[in-house]
N, C-alpha and C positions, 0 to 999 in steps of 0.2 A: 576802585574796581575796574574802571575803564583802562587804567594803565596796565593792570594785570592782563586784561583781555587783549590789549594791544601787544603786549610782550608775548603772550601765548600765540597770537596770530602770526607775529613776526617769526617766531621760532618754527612754527609749522610751515610757513611759507619758505623759509630757508631750507628746511628739511625736504620738502616736496619739490623744490626747484633745483636741487643739487643733482649733478650727473649720476650719482649712485644712490638715488632716492629709494626709499623702501617700497616694496611691492605689497606689503601687508602690515597691518597694525593690530595689536591686541590691546583693547581698551578696557579699563577697569569697570566701566559702568555703561549701561545702555544710553543714558542721557548724554554722556560725553561722546559716545559713538555717533549719536545723531548730530551733535555739533560738528564733529569731524566730517561726517558725510556732507553736511551743508557747506563746510569750508572747502572741501574738495570740489564741489560744484562751482564755487567762486573762482577756483584756480583752473577750472576746465578739466579736472581729473574725473574720470568716470569710475564709479564704484559698481561692480568689482573689476572691470576690465583693466583699469590702471592701478587700482589699490583695493585689496581685499581688507575687510574690516570684520573682526570678531570681538564681541563684547561679553559682559556678564550681567546676569539677573533675569533675562527673559521677561522684562517688563512690557507693559503696553507700548512703550516707546519703540521697542524693537519690531513691533508688528505694524505700526502706522507710518513707517518711513517708506520711501521708495528709492532704491530697492529695500525690501525688508532685511533686517539685520540677522546675521548668524550670531547666535548667542549661547552662553552656557547657563542653563537653568541650575542655580545653586541650591534649590530646594529651601527657600527662606523659611517656610512654615516649620519644617523639621529642624532647621538650624535653631530657630527660636525656641522650639520645644526642648531640644537638647540643652541649650544654654540655660534655660530656666530650671530644668531638672538638675543640672550640675550645680547651679547656684544654690538651690535649695539643699542639695546633698552636702555641699560644703558649709552652709550655715548650720545645718543640723549636726554635722560631723567635721569640725574644724581640722582634725588631724588627717583627713583623707588626702591621699596623694592625688595628683592630677591624673585624669583619665583621658586616654586618647579615644576619640570617637570619630568615625568616618561617616559623614553624611553623603549619601549618594547624590550625584549630579549628572547632568547629561547635556550633550551638545545638541542644540537645535539648529539644524542646517537650513538656512533660508537662502536669500539671494545676494548677500554681500560678499561672497567668496567665490573664487575660481582659481584655476592654475595661474602661476605668475606669468605676467606678460614678458615678451622679449624686449629688453631695454637696450 
C-alpha cells in the first residue's frame, strides 16, 4: 500500500509543479479531496488561491476541513431508496426494461473554490 501511496504522491507532485499545472481539480469523493487538500499544503499550494477543489458526497469530511470543501450532495438516501426499489421491481418482474431515474443533486458552495489564479 505504501508503494501505491508513494506513486500517487509522485504523480500529484509532478502534476502540481509543472509549468502548466491545473488550477482546479474535481475529485470523486470527499475523503480523497481531504487528502488532496493536505497534500497541497505540503507543496505550499493554497486552497483555493492556488488550486480550487470540488468533490462529491457532502460528507462530514467536507465540513471539518479548512477550508471547507465545495462538494456535490448526491442525495445518497434517495439513491439507495431508488436502487432498492428498482432491484425489487426487477426481481418481481424479470422482463422489465431498465428505467432511467434522475435523482436530484446540488452543489454545496463552501470555501475551496475561487476564480482561477493568474499563472
